[in-house]
MIDOSE-1310 file (N, C-alpha, C; in nm, 2 decimals, decimal comma, always signed):
residues 235
mmrl	+2,87/+8,47/+10,78/+2,92/+8,59/+10,85/+3,02/+8,54/+10,96; +2,99/+8,43/+11,02/+3,08/+8,38/+11,13/+3,21/+8,34/+11,06; +3,20/+8,27/+10,94/+3,33/+8,23/+10,88/+3,41/+8,36/+10,84; +3,35/+8,46/+10,79/+3,42/+8,58/+10,75/+3,48/+8,65/+10,87
flgc	+3,41/+8,65/+10,99/+3,47/+8,71/+11,11/+3,59/+8,63/+11,16; +3,57/+8,50/+11,15/+3,68/+8,41/+11,20/+3,80/+8,43/+11,11; +3,78/+8,44/+10,98/+3,89/+8,46/+10,89/+3,97/+8,59/+10,91; +3,89/+8,69/+10,93/+3,95/+8,82/+10,96/+4,03/+8,82/+11,09
flfl	+3,98/+8,76/+11,19/+4,05/+8,75/+11,32/+4,18/+8,67/+11,31; +4,18/+8,56/+11,23/+4,30/+8,48/+11,22/+4,40/+8,56/+11,13; +4,36/+8,63/+11,03/+4,45/+8,71/+10,95/+4,51/+8,82/+11,03; +4,43/+8,90/+11,11/+4,49/+9,01/+11,19/+4,59/+8,95/+11,30
sffk	+4,55/+8,84/+11,35/+4,64/+8,78/+11,45/+4,77/+8,74/+11,39; +4,77/+8,68/+11,27/+4,89/+8,65/+11,20/+4,98/+8,77/+11,17; +4,91/+8,87/+11,12/+4,98/+9,00/+11,08/+5,04/+9,07/+11,20; +4,97/+9,07/+11,31/+5,02/+9,13/+11,43/+5,14/+9,05/+11,48
gfsq	+5,14/+8,92/+11,48/+5,25/+8,84/+11,53/+5,37/+8,86/+11,44; +5,35/+8,86/+11,31/+5,46/+8,89/+11,21/+5,52/+9,02/+11,23; +5,44/+9,12/+11,26/+5,49/+9,26/+11,28/+5,58/+9,26/+11,41; +5,53/+9,20/+11,51/+5,61/+9,19/+11,64/+5,74/+9,13/+11,62
eaaf	+5,74/+9,02/+11,54/+5,86/+8,94/+11,51/+5,96/+9,03/+11,44; +5,91/+9,10/+11,34/+6,00/+9,19/+11,25/+6,05/+9,30/+11,34; +5,97/+9,36/+11,43/+6,02/+9,47/+11,51/+6,13/+9,42/+11,60; +6,11/+9,30/+11,66/+6,21/+9,24/+11,74/+6,34/+9,22/+11,67
sidt	+6,34/+9,18/+11,55/+6,46/+9,16/+11,47/+6,53/+9,29/+11,45; +6,46/+9,39/+11,42/+6,52/+9,52/+11,39/+6,59/+9,57/+11,52; +6,52/+9,56/+11,63/+6,58/+9,61/+11,76/+6,70/+9,53/+11,79; +6,69/+9,40/+11,76/+6,81/+9,32/+11,79/+6,93/+9,36/+11,71
lnvk	+6,91/+9,40/+11,58/+7,02/+9,45/+11,50/+7,07/+9,58/+11,55; +6,99/+9,67/+11,60/+7,03/+9,80/+11,64/+7,12/+9,79/+11,76; +7,10/+9,69/+11,85/+7,18/+9,69/+11,97/+7,30/+9,59/+11,96; +7,32/+9,53/+11,84/+7,43/+9,44/+11,82/+7,56/+9,50/+11,83
idsl	+7,65/+9,45/+11,90/+7,79/+9,50/+11,92/+7,88/+9,45/+11,81; +7,95/+9,54/+11,76/+8,05/+9,51/+11,65/+8,18/+9,46/+11,72; +8,19/+9,33/+11,73/+8,31/+9,27/+11,79/+8,43/+9,27/+11,70; +8,41/+9,31/+11,57/+8,52/+9,31/+11,47/+8,55/+9,45/+11,43
yred	+8,54/+9,54/+11,52/+8,56/+9,68/+11,49/+8,71/+9,71/+11,46; +8,74/+9,82/+11,39/+8,87/+9,87/+11,36/+8,88/+10,01/+11,42; +9,00/+10,05/+11,46/+9,02/+10,18/+11,52/+9,10/+10,27/+11,43; +9,08/+10,40/+11,44/+9,18/+10,50/+11,39/+9,22/+10,49/+11,25
qfya	+9,12/+10,50/+11,16/+9,15/+10,47/+11,02/+9,20/+10,60/+10,95; +9,17/+10,72/+10,99/+9,22/+10,84/+10,93/+9,30/+10,92/+11,03; +9,39/+11,00/+10,99/+9,47/+11,08/+11,08/+9,50/+11,22/+11,02; +9,52/+11,31/+11,10/+9,56/+11,45/+11,06/+9,64/+11,51/+11,18
glny	+9,75/+11,58/+11,14/+9,83/+11,63/+11,25/+9,90/+11,77/+11,21; +9,93/+11,84/+11,32/+10,01/+11,97/+11,31/+10,14/+11,95/+11,39; +10,25/+12,00/+11,33/+10,38/+11,98/+11,40/+10,47/+12,10/+11,39; +10,56/+12,11/+11,48/+10,67/+12,20/+11,48/+10,80/+12,13/+11,44
nsiv	+10,87/+12,19/+11,34/+10,99/+12,12/+11,28/+11,11/+12,19/+11,34; +11,20/+12,10/+11,40/+11,33/+12,14/+11,44/+11,43/+12,07/+11,36; +11,54/+12,15/+11,33/+11,65/+12,09/+11,25/+11,76/+12,04/+11,34; +11,80/+11,92/+11,32/+11,91/+11,86/+11,40/+12,02/+11,81/+11,31
kkpe	+12,14/+11,78/+11,36/+12,25/+11,74/+11,28/+12,27/+11,85/+11,17; +12,27/+11,97/+11,21/+12,28/+12,08/+11,11/+12,42/+12,13/+11,09; +12,44/+12,20/+10,98/+12,58/+12,26/+10,95/+12,61/+12,36/+11,06; +12,74/+12,38/+11,07/+12,79/+12,48/+11,17/+12,75/+12,62/+11,13
glsq	+12,69/+12,69/+11,23/+12,64/+12,82/+11,21/+12,50/+12,83/+11,17; +12,43/+12,72/+11,14/+12,29/+12,72/+11,10/+12,20/+12,74/+11,22; +12,10/+12,82/+11,21/+12,00/+12,84/+11,32/+11,87/+12,86/+11,26; +11,77/+12,83/+11,33/+11,63/+12,85/+11,28/+11,57/+12,98/+11,32
ekis	+11,49/+13,03/+11,24/+11,43/+13,16/+11,26/+11,27/+13,15/+11,25; +11,21/+13,21/+11,35/+11,06/+13,20/+11,36/+11,02/+13,06/+11,38; +10,89/+13,03/+11,34/+10,84/+12,89/+11,36/+10,83/+12,82/+11,23; +10,89/+12,70/+11,22/+10,87/+12,61/+11,11/+10,77/+12,51/+11,14
fgft	+10,67/+12,51/+11,05/+10,55/+12,42/+11,08/+10,53/+12,31/+10,98; +10,45/+12,22/+11,01/+10,41/+12,11/+10,91/+10,27/+12,06/+10,93; +10,22/+12,00/+10,83/+10,09/+11,94/+10,84/+10,09/+11,81/+10,77; +10,02/+11,71/+10,82/+10,01/+11,58/+10,76/+9,87/+11,52/+10,78
agfl	+9,83/+11,44/+10,68/+9,70/+11,38/+10,68/+9,70/+11,25/+10,59; +9,62/+11,15/+10,63/+9,62/+11,03/+10,55/+9,52/+10,93/+10,60; +9,54/+10,81/+10,55/+9,46/+10,69/+10,58/+9,54/+10,58/+10,63; +9,50/+10,51/+10,73/+9,57/+10,39/+10,78/+9,47/+10,27/+10,79
rdfp	+9,51/+10,16/+10,75/+9,42/+10,04/+10,75/+9,46/+9,96/+10,88; +9,36/+9,95/+10,97/+9,39/+9,89/+11,10/+9,36/+9,73/+11,09; +9,47/+9,66/+11,13/+9,46/+9,51/+11,13/+9,48/+9,46/+11,27; +9,38/+9,43/+11,35/+9,40/+9,38/+11,48/+9,47/+9,25/+11,48
lnks	+9,56/+9,23/+11,59/+9,64/+9,11/+11,59/+9,60/+9,01/+11,70; +9,51/+9,05/+11,79/+9,46/+8,96/+11,90/+9,31/+8,96/+11,91; +9,25/+8,87/+11,98/+9,11/+8,86/+11,99/+9,04/+8,98/+12,05; +9,10/+9,04/+12,15/+9,05/+9,16/+12,22/+9,07/+9,28/+12,14
rtfa	+9,15/+9,28/+12,03/+9,18/+9,38/+11,94/+9,25/+9,50/+12,00; +9,33/+9,48/+12,10/+9,40/+9,58/+12,17/+9,54/+9,60/+12,10; +9,59/+9,50/+12,03/+9,71/+9,51/+11,95/+9,68/+9,51/+11,80; +9,75/+9,59/+11,72/+9,72/+9,59/+11,58/+9,84/+9,64/+11,51
vapg	+9,84/+9,62/+11,38/+9,93/+9,68/+11,29/+9,86/+9,76/+11,18; +9,91/+9,87/+11,14/+9,83/+9,96/+11,05/+9,93/+10,02/+10,94; +9,93/+9,97/+10,82/+9,99/+10,04/+10,71/+9,90/+10,15/+10,65; +9,96/+10,25/+10,59/+9,88/+10,35/+10,53/+9,95/+10,44/+10,43
igls	+9,88/+10,54/+10,39/+9,93/+10,64/+10,29/+9,88/+10,78/+10,32; +9,96/+10,88/+10,30/+9,92/+11,01/+10,33/+10,00/+11,12/+10,26; +9,98/+11,24/+10,29/+10,05/+11,36/+10,24/+10,10/+11,44/+10,35; +10,22/+11,50/+10,34/+10,28/+11,59/+10,44/+10,33/+11,71/+10,37
fnny	+10,31/+11,82/+10,44/+10,37/+11,95/+10,39/+10,45/+12,01/+10,51; +10,58/+12,04/+10,49/+10,67/+12,10/+10,59/+10,75/+12,22/+10,54; +10,76/+12,32/+10,62/+10,86/+12,43/+10,58/+10,96/+12,45/+10,69; +11,07/+12,50/+10,65/+11,19/+12,52/+10,74/+11,24/+12,66/+10,72
iqnm	+11,23/+12,74/+10,82/+11,28/+12,88/+10,81/+11,41/+12,89/+10,89; +11,52/+12,92/+10,82/+11,65/+12,92/+10,88/+11,74/+13,01/+10,81; +11,87/+13,01/+10,85/+11,96/+13,11/+10,79/+12,06/+13,06/+10,69; +12,02/+12,95/+10,62/+12,11/+12,90/+10,51/+12,04/+12,93/+10,38
sivg	+12,10/+13,02/+10,31/+12,05/+13,07/+10,18/+12,07/+12,96/+10,07; +11,97/+12,95/+9,98/+11,99/+12,87/+9,86/+11,97/+12,96/+9,74; +12,07/+12,98/+9,66/+12,06/+13,07/+9,55/+12,12/+12,99/+9,43; +12,12/+13,06/+9,31/+12,16/+12,99/+9,19/+12,04/+12,94/+9,12
tnnn	+12,05/+12,82/+9,07/+11,94/+12,75/+8,99/+11,92/+12,62/+9,05; +11,81/+12,55/+9,00/+11,78/+12,42/+9,05/+11,88/+12,32/+9,01; +11,95/+12,34/+8,90/+12,05/+12,24/+8,86/+12,19/+12,28/+8,91; +12,20/+12,40/+8,96/+12,33/+12,45/+9,02/+12,31/+12,54/+9,14
piys	+12,25/+12,48/+9,25/+12,22/+12,56/+9,37/+12,35/+12,59/+9,44; +12,35/+12,70/+9,51/+12,47/+12,75/+9,59/+12,42/+12,77/+9,73; +12,49/+12,72/+9,83/+12,45/+12,72/+9,97/+12,55/+12,81/+10,05; +12,50/+12,88/+10,14/+12,58/+12,96/+10,23/+12,50/+13,00/+10,36
iips	+12,58/+13,01/+10,47/+12,52/+13,06/+10,59/+12,51/+13,21/+10,59; +12,39/+13,27/+10,61/+12,38/+13,41/+10,60/+12,44/+13,47/+10,73; +12,53/+13,56/+10,72/+12,59/+13,63/+10,84/+12,48/+13,71/+10,92; +12,50/+13,71/+11,05/+12,40/+13,78/+11,13/+12,40/+13,93/+11,10
tvnh	+12,50/+13,99/+11,03/+12,50/+14,13/+11,00/+12,42/+14,16/+10,87; +12,38/+14,05/+10,80/+12,31/+14,07/+10,67/+12,16/+14,06/+10,70; +12,08/+14,16/+10,67/+11,94/+14,16/+10,69/+11,87/+14,09/+10,57; +11,77/+14,01/+10,59/+11,69/+13,95/+10,48/+11,55/+13,94/+10,53
dknr	+11,46/+13,95/+10,43/+11,32/+13,94/+10,46/+11,26/+13,80/+10,47; +11,31/+13,71/+10,38/+11,26/+13,57/+10,38/+11,37/+13,48/+10,35; +11,37/+13,37/+10,41/+11,46/+13,26/+10,38/+11,41/+13,13/+10,43; +11,36/+13,04/+10,34/+11,30/+12,92/+10,38/+11,30/+12,82/+10,26
feql	+11,28/+12,69/+10,30/+11,25/+12,59/+10,20/+11,13/+12,51/+10,25; +11,06/+12,46/+10,16/+10,94/+12,38/+10,19/+10,92/+12,26/+10,10; +10,86/+12,16/+10,15/+10,85/+12,03/+10,07/+10,71/+11,97/+10,09; +10,66/+11,92/+9,98/+10,53/+11,84/+9,98/+10,57/+11,70/+9,95
rvel	+10,53/+11,60/+10,03/+10,57/+11,46/+10,02/+10,45/+11,37/+10,03; +10,45/+11,26/+9,96/+10,36/+11,15/+9,99/+10,43/+11,05/+10,08; +10,36/+11,01/+10,19/+10,43/+10,93/+10,29/+10,36/+10,79/+10,31; +10,44/+10,69/+10,34/+10,39/+10,56/+10,36/+10,42/+10,51/+10,50
piel	+10,33/+10,53/+10,60/+10,36/+10,49/+10,73/+10,31/+10,35/+10,76; +10,38/+10,29/+10,86/+10,33/+10,16/+10,91/+10,34/+10,17/+11,07; +10,24/+10,13/+11,14/+10,23/+10,15/+11,28/+10,21/+10,01/+11,35; +10,28/+10,00/+11,47/+10,25/+9,89/+11,56/+10,17/+9,95/+11,67
rwrn	+10,05/+9,90/+11,70/+9,96/+9,98/+11,79/+9,92/+9,90/+11,91; +9,91/+9,97/+12,02/+9,84/+9,92/+12,14/+9,74/+10,02/+12,19; +9,62/+9,98/+12,23/+9,52/+10,06/+12,28/+9,43/+9,98/+12,38; +9,37/+10,04/+12,47/+9,28/+9,97/+12,56/+9,13/+9,99/+12,53
stpe	+9,10/+9,99/+12,40/+8,97/+10,02/+12,35/+8,88/+9,90/+12,37; +8,75/+9,92/+12,36/+8,65/+9,82/+12,36/+8,54/+9,85/+12,25; +8,46/+9,75/+12,22/+8,36/+9,78/+12,11/+8,26/+9,89/+12,16; +8,24/+9,91/+12,29/+8,14/+10,01/+12,34/+8,20/+10,15/+12,36
sfqf	+8,33/+10,16/+12,36/+8,39/+10,29/+12,40/+8,47/+10,35/+12,29; +8,46/+10,48/+12,27/+8,54/+10,55/+12,17/+8,65/+10,64/+12,24; +8,66/+10,63/+12,37/+8,76/+10,70/+12,44/+8,85/+10,60/+12,51; +8,98/+10,61/+12,48/+9,08/+10,51/+12,53/+9,22/+10,56/+12,52
friy	+9,31/+10,50/+12,59/+9,45/+10,53/+12,58/+9,51/+10,46/+12,46; +9,61/+10,52/+12,40/+9,68/+10,46/+12,29/+9,83/+10,49/+12,29; +9,91/+10,39/+12,25/+10,05/+10,41/+12,22/+10,08/+10,35/+12,08; +10,12/+10,43/+11,99/+10,15/+10,38/+11,85/+10,29/+10,41/+11,81
ggfk	+10,37/+10,31/+11,78/+10,50/+10,33/+11,73/+10,51/+10,31/+11,58; +10,58/+10,39/+11,51/+10,57/+10,38/+11,36/+10,70/+10,41/+11,29; +10,70/+10,37/+11,16/+10,81/+10,39/+11,07/+10,75/+10,44/+10,94; +10,81/+10,54/+10,88/+10,75/+10,59/+10,75/+10,86/+10,63/+10,65
vsyl	+10,82/+10,61/+10,53/+10,90/+10,65/+10,42/+10,83/+10,76/+10,34; +10,89/+10,86/+10,30/+10,82/+10,97/+10,22/+10,90/+10,99/+10,09; +10,82/+11,03/+9,99/+10,88/+11,06/+9,86/+10,84/+11,20/+9,82; +10,94/+11,27/+9,77/+10,93/+11,41/+9,74/+10,85/+11,44/+9,62
lydk	+10,74/+11,51/+9,63/+10,66/+11,55/+9,52/+10,69/+11,69/+9,46; +10,72/+11,78/+9,56/+10,73/+11,92/+9,52/+10,82/+11,99/+9,63; +10,91/+12,08/+9,58/+10,99/+12,15/+9,68/+11,02/+12,30/+9,62; +11,03/+12,39/+9,72/+11,06/+12,53/+9,68/+11,14/+12,59/+9,79
svyd	+11,24/+12,67/+9,75/+11,32/+12,75/+9,84/+11,30/+12,90/+9,80; +11,30/+12,99/+9,90/+11,28/+13,13/+9,87/+11,39/+13,21/+9,95; +11,46/+13,29/+9,88/+11,55/+13,38/+9,95/+11,52/+13,52/+9,90; +11,49/+13,61/+10,00/+11,46/+13,75/+9,96/+11,53/+13,84/+10,06
dgne	+11,63/+13,92/+10,00/+11,70/+14,02/+10,09/+11,65/+14,16/+10,08; +11,54/+14,18/+10,02/+11,48/+14,31/+10,00/+11,51/+14,37/+9,87; +11,63/+14,33/+9,81/+11,66/+14,38/+9,68/+11,64/+14,28/+9,57; +11,65/+14,15/+9,60/+11,64/+14,05/+9,50/+11,57/+13,93/+9,57
kivi	+11,48/+13,87/+9,49/+11,40/+13,75/+9,54/+11,44/+13,63/+9,45; +11,49/+13,53/+9,51/+11,53/+13,41/+9,44/+11,45/+13,29/+9,48; +11,38/+13,24/+9,38/+11,29/+13,12/+9,41/+11,34/+13,00/+9,33; +11,37/+12,89/+9,39/+11,42/+12,77/+9,32/+11,32/+12,66/+9,35
knnk	+11,28/+12,59/+9,25/+11,19/+12,47/+9,26/+11,26/+12,35/+9,20; +11,23/+12,23/+9,25/+11,28/+12,11/+9,20/+11,44/+12,11/+9,21; +11,48/+12,14/+9,33/+11,63/+12,14/+9,36/+11,68/+12,00/+9,35; +11,78/+11,98/+9,27/+11,84/+11,85/+9,24/+11,91/+11,79/+9,36
dfee	+11,94/+11,87/+9,46/+12,02/+11,82/+9,58/+11,93/+11,77/+9,69; +11,80/+11,79/+9,68/+11,71/+11,73/+9,78/+11,69/+11,58/+9,76; +11,70/+11,51/+9,87/+11,68/+11,37/+9,87/+11,53/+11,34/+9,84; +11,51/+11,25/+9,74/+11,37/+11,21/+9,71/+11,31/+11,13/+9,82
llyg	+11,38/+11,04/+9,87/+11,33/+10,94/+9,97/+11,39/+10,98/+10,11; +11,29/+11,01/+10,20/+11,33/+11,03/+10,34/+11,26/+10,92/+10,43; +11,32/+10,88/+10,54/+11,26/+10,78/+10,62/+11,29/+10,82/+10,77; +11,20/+10,77/+10,86/+11,22/+10,80/+11,00/+11,13/+10,72/+11,09
vyls	+11,14/+10,74/+11,22/+11,06/+10,67/+11,31/+10,98/+10,77/+11,39; +10,86/+10,73/+11,45/+10,78/+10,82/+11,53/+10,71/+10,74/+11,63; +10,66/+10,82/+11,73/+10,58/+10,76/+11,84/+10,46/+10,86/+11,87; +10,34/+10,80/+11,87/+10,22/+10,87/+11,91/+10,16/+10,81/+12,03
mgys	+10,12/+10,90/+12,12/+10,05/+10,85/+12,25/+9,95/+10,96/+12,29; +9,85/+10,91/+12,36/+9,75/+11,00/+12,41/+9,62/+10,93/+12,45; +9,52/+11,02/+12,47/+9,39/+10,97/+12,52/+9,28/+11,03/+12,44; +9,18/+10,96/+12,40/+9,07/+11,01/+12,32/+9,12/+11,08/+12,19
afnl	+9,07/+11,20/+12,17/+9,11/+11,27/+12,04/+9,24/+11,33/+12,05; +9,30/+11,36/+12,17/+9,42/+11,44/+12,18/+9,54/+11,35/+12,19; +9,64/+11,36/+12,10/+9,76/+11,27/+12,10/+9,88/+11,35/+12,07; +9,99/+11,33/+12,13/+10,12/+11,39/+12,10/+10,20/+11,29/+12,01
qvyy	+10,27/+11,35/+11,92/+10,35/+11,27/+11,82/+10,49/+11,33/+11,81; +10,59/+11,25/+11,81/+10,73/+11,29/+11,79/+10,79/+11,21/+11,68; +10,85/+11,27/+11,58/+10,91/+11,21/+11,46/+11,05/+11,25/+11,45; +11,14/+11,15/+11,42/+11,28/+11,18/+11,40/+11,32/+11,12/+11,27
glns	+11,38/+11,21/+11,18/+11,42/+11,17/+11,05/+11,56/+11,10/+11,06; +11,57/+10,98/+11,00/+11,70/+10,91/+11,00/+11,80/+10,94/+10,90; +11,75/+11,01/+10,79/+11,85/+11,06/+10,69/+11,83/+11,21/+10,66; +11,93/+11,26/+10,59/+11,93/+11,41/+10,57/+11,84/+11,45/+10,45
ffks	+11,80/+11,57/+10,46/+11,72/+11,63/+10,34/+11,80/+11,64/+10,22; +11,94/+11,65/+10,23/+12,02/+11,68/+10,12/+12,11/+11,56/+10,08; +12,13/+11,55/+9,95/+12,23/+11,46/+9,90/+12,37/+11,51/+9,93; +12,47/+11,42/+9,91/+12,61/+11,46/+9,94/+12,66/+11,57/+9,85
taqi	+12,59/+11,59/+9,73/+12,63/+11,69/+9,64/+12,61/+11,83/+9,69; +12,52/+11,85/+9,79/+12,49/+11,98/+9,85/+12,60/+12,01/+9,95; +12,68/+12,12/+9,93/+12,80/+12,14/+10,02/+12,81/+12,29/+10,05; +12,87/+12,32/+10,16/+12,91/+12,45/+10,20/+13,06/+12,45/+10,23
dsis	+13,14/+12,52/+10,15/+13,28/+12,52/+10,16/+13,34/+12,38/+10,15; +13,29/+12,30/+10,05/+13,33/+12,17/+10,02/+13,30/+12,07/+10,13; +13,21/+12,10/+10,23/+13,16/+12,01/+10,33/+13,02/+11,98/+10,30; +12,99/+11,85/+10,29/+12,85/+11,81/+10,26/+12,75/+11,85/+10,37
itmn	+12,64/+11,89/+10,33/+12,53/+11,94/+10,42/+12,46/+11,82/+10,48; +12,46/+11,81/+10,61/+12,38/+11,71/+10,68/+12,27/+11,79/+10,76; +12,14/+11,75/+10,73/+12,03/+11,83/+10,80/+11,92/+11,73/+10,82; +11,90/+11,68/+10,94/+11,79/+11,60/+10,97/+11,68/+11,68/+11,05
tlsv	+11,56/+11,62/+11,06/+11,45/+11,69/+11,13/+11,40/+11,61/+11,25; +11,36/+11,69/+11,35/+11,29/+11,64/+11,47/+11,16/+11,72/+11,48; +11,05/+11,65/+11,47/+10,92/+11,71/+11,47/+10,84/+11,67/+11,59; +10,78/+11,77/+11,65/+10,69/+11,75/+11,77/+10,56/+11,82/+11,74
gvvf	+10,45/+11,74/+11,77/+10,32/+11,80/+11,74/+10,20/+11,72/+11,80; +10,08/+11,75/+11,74/+9,96/+11,68/+11,78/+9,91/+11,61/+11,66; +9,85/+11,49/+11,69/+9,78/+11,42/+11,58/+9,65/+11,37/+11,63; +9,55/+11,38/+11,54/+9,41/+11,34/+11,56/+9,38/+11,21/+11,48
yil	+9,33/+11,11/+11,55/+9,29/+10,99/+11,48/+9,14/+10,99/+11,47; +9,09/+10,94/+11,36/+8,94/+10,94/+11,33/+8,91/+10,81/+11,27; +8,79/+10,75/+11,32/+8,75/+10,62/+11,27/+8,73/+10,63/+11,12
């Protein structure tokens, strides 16, 4: 009986000690700080599109908006991980409401400035693009904090997936898709800055929407964009 009692006591003591050791290991893992963290892997933004370097007589009507979303891979460059570079991929949709009509066909589009005396119900063009951004990043983040200041400068190239223009004067509605005069590749620079979830972003397009074949009165159409909006970064 004494041997049985002693054996049970030793077994329970060993089991209790093992359990305490296991519990300690789990707690230790729970409070471990990730010193190899990455920031801001996903992004989504809303922006207002303004047309710059526009043809004479062109003006914007109502609000031209855009939306963008995608993924960026964060690669820290220093030990404290406050500097990083981040290449990525995403999608953007933008529309432009203005007074330059596009009629004809996708292979033979005709462009003209709509006189102020002519009433029309709709006149816009819109584009869906896949974009490839790359950012140089600074932030004062730490492994323990998710709220910090950031300044991200970037460059991106976008490729045209889909385009559509609509002109409706109340009597006739003309819809053109896959316009041959739209540039497939656009590129530009941008700057994002903010604190925590709220960030402002400004983008400037370095080349025109249109190829040199797009003309009004034998003058090539130059039309770049300046976009201002908000962007949200998510881990």
